[in-house]
C-alpha positions in Angstrom: -15.8 -59.7 -99.0 -16.6 -58.9 -95.4 -16.1 -55.5 -93.6 -12.8 -56.7 -92.0 -11.5 -57.8 -95.4 -12.3 -54.3 -96.8 -10.5 -52.6 -93.8 -7.5 -54.8 -94.4 -7.4 -53.9 -98.0 -7.6 -50.2 -97.2 -4.7 -50.6 -94.8 -2.8 -52.5 -97.4 -3.0 -49.5 -99.7 -1.5 -47.3 -97.0 1.1 -49.8 -95.7 1.9 -52.3 -98.4 5.0 -53.6 -96.6 3.3 -54.4 -93.2 2.0 -57.9 -92.3 -1.7 -57.2 -91.9 -2.6 -60.8 -91.0 -3.5 -59.9 -87.4 -6.5 -58.0 -88.8 -7.7 -61.2 -90.4 -8.2 -62.7 -86.9 -8.3 -60.0 -84.3 -10.4 -57.7 -86.5 -13.0 -60.4 -87.0 -12.9 -61.4 -83.3 -13.6 -57.8 -82.3 -16.3 -57.3 -84.9 -18.0 -60.6 -83.9 -17.8 -59.5 -80.2 -19.3 -56.1 -81.0 -22.1 -57.6 -83.1 -22.8 -60.2 -80.5 -22.8 -57.7 -77.7 -25.2 -55.4 -79.7 -27.7 -58.3 -80.0 -27.3 -59.2 -76.4 -27.7 -55.6 -75.3 -31.1 -55.4 -77.0 -32.3 -58.2 -74.7 -30.8 -56.5 -71.7 -32.6 -53.3 -72.4 -35.8 -55.1 -71.7 -34.4 -56.2 -68.3 -33.0 -52.7 -67.5 -29.6 -54.3 -66.9 -26.2 -53.5 -68.3 -23.9 -56.2 -69.8 -21.6 -55.9 -66.8 -24.5 -56.2 -64.3 -25.5 -59.4 -66.1 -21.9 -60.6 -65.8 -22.1 -60.2 -62.1 -25.4 -62.2 -62.0 -23.8 -64.8 -64.3 -20.7 -65.2 -62.1 -22.9 -65.7 -59.0 -25.1 -68.2 -60.8 -22.1 -70.2 -62.0 -20.7 -70.2 -58.5 -23.8 -71.7 -57.2 -23.5 -69.9 -53.9 -21.9 -66.7 -52.7 -18.9 -64.8 -53.9 -16.8 -62.0 -52.4 -16.7 -58.7 -54.2 -13.0 -59.1 -54.7 -13.5 -62.3 -56.6 -16.2 -60.7 -58.8 -13.8 -57.8 -59.5 -11.0 -60.2 -60.6 -13.3 -62.3 -62.8 -14.8 -59.3 -64.6 -11.5 -57.4 -65.0 -13.0 -54.3 -63.5 -12.1 -51.9 -60.8 -13.3 -52.4 -57.2 -15.2 -49.1 -57.5 -17.0 -50.3 -60.6 -17.9 -53.6 -58.9 -19.2 -51.8 -55.8 -21.4 -49.6 -58.0 -22.8 -52.6 -59.9 -23.5 -54.5 -56.7 -25.3 -51.5 -55.2 -27.5 -51.2 -58.3 -28.3 -55.0 -58.4 -29.1 -54.9 -54.7 -31.4 -52.0 -55.2 -33.2 -54.0 -58.0 -33.6 -56.9 -55.6 -31.4 -59.2 -57.6 -28.6 -59.8 -55.1 -28.0 -59.6 -51.4 -24.9 -58.5 -49.6 -24.2 -59.7 -46.0 -21.3 -59.9 -43.6 -19.3 -63.1 -44.2 -19.6 -65.8 -41.5 -16.0 -66.8 -42.2 -14.5 -63.3 -41.8 -16.6 -60.4 -40.4 -14.4 -58.0 -42.4 -15.6 -59.5 -45.7 -18.9 -59.3 -47.5 -20.6 -62.2 -49.2 -22.7 -61.5 -52.3 -25.5 -63.9 -53.4 -28.3 -64.0 -55.9 -31.9 -63.6 -54.7 -34.6 -65.8 -56.0 -35.5 -63.1 -58.6 -31.8 -62.8 -59.7 -31.6 -66.6 -60.1 -34.9 -66.6 -62.1 -33.6 -64.0 -64.5 -30.4 -65.9 -65.1 -32.3 -69.2 -65.6 -34.3 -67.4 -68.2 -31.6 -65.3 -69.9 -28.7 -67.7 -70.1 -30.4 -70.5 -72.2 -31.7 -67.8 -74.6 -28.3 -66.2 -74.9 -26.7 -69.6 -75.5 -29.2 -70.3 -78.3 -28.4 -67.0 -80.0 -24.7 -67.8 -79.8 -25.3 -71.3 -81.1 -27.2 -69.8 -84.1 -24.3 -67.4 -84.8 -22.0 -70.5 -85.0 -24.3 -72.4 -87.3 -22.2 -71.9 -90.4 -19.5 -74.1 -88.7 -19.6 -77.8 -88.3 -19.2 -79.3 -84.8 -15.6 -80.1 -85.5 -14.9 -76.6 -86.8 -16.5 -75.1 -83.7 -14.3 -77.2 -81.5 -11.2 -76.3 -83.5 -12.0 -72.6 -83.4 -12.6 -72.8 -79.6 -9.2 -74.5 -79.1 -7.4 -72.1 -81.3 -8.9 -69.1 -79.6 -8.0 -70.6 -76.2 -4.4 -71.0 -77.3 -4.3 -67.3 -78.3 -6.0 -66.1 -75.1 -4.0 -68.2 -72.7 -0.9 -66.0 -72.5 -2.8 -62.8 -72.1 -5.7 -63.8 -69.9 -4.9 -62.6 -66.3 -7.7 -64.6 -64.7 -7.0 -67.9 -66.6 
C-alpha cells in the first residue's frame, strides 16, 4: 500500500461515514507533484534558479518571442509583484531583457537572452526525460487516458485554460 492509501485508511478510522474517494486521486496527484517538484528542484539548485523563475523562462521560450509581464503573471497564477520580483532577478542574472514595447510605450516586453534560451534548451529536454521515466509504469494508452482524465478534472477550475 502506498502512503496515500495509508492516509486514507487513517482518515477512514476517524470518519467511517465520509466518502474518502477524493483522497485516492487528489492525494496522489498532490504527492506526485510534490515528489516531481522535489526532483526538479535538485536540478534547479545547480542553476541557482527557483521553480517559478524557471517557469518564467519556460513561458518565454514557448512563446518564441517576447511577452508582457501581465501575460506572465496570468500564466503563472501569481501576483504582479511576484512576477516583477522574478523578472528583476532573471534580468540581473542575464537570462532575460526588459524593454519598452514598440507597440505601446506604456508597456514592457520581456524576452529571453541567448543565455536564457541556452538554459531552457538544456533543461527542458532533461526535465521531459525525468517525467517520462516517472510515467514508465503506464502504457502509452494509459498515459493518454490519464492525461485526458486529468484535463477533464482540471478544465472547470483552471482560470487560464
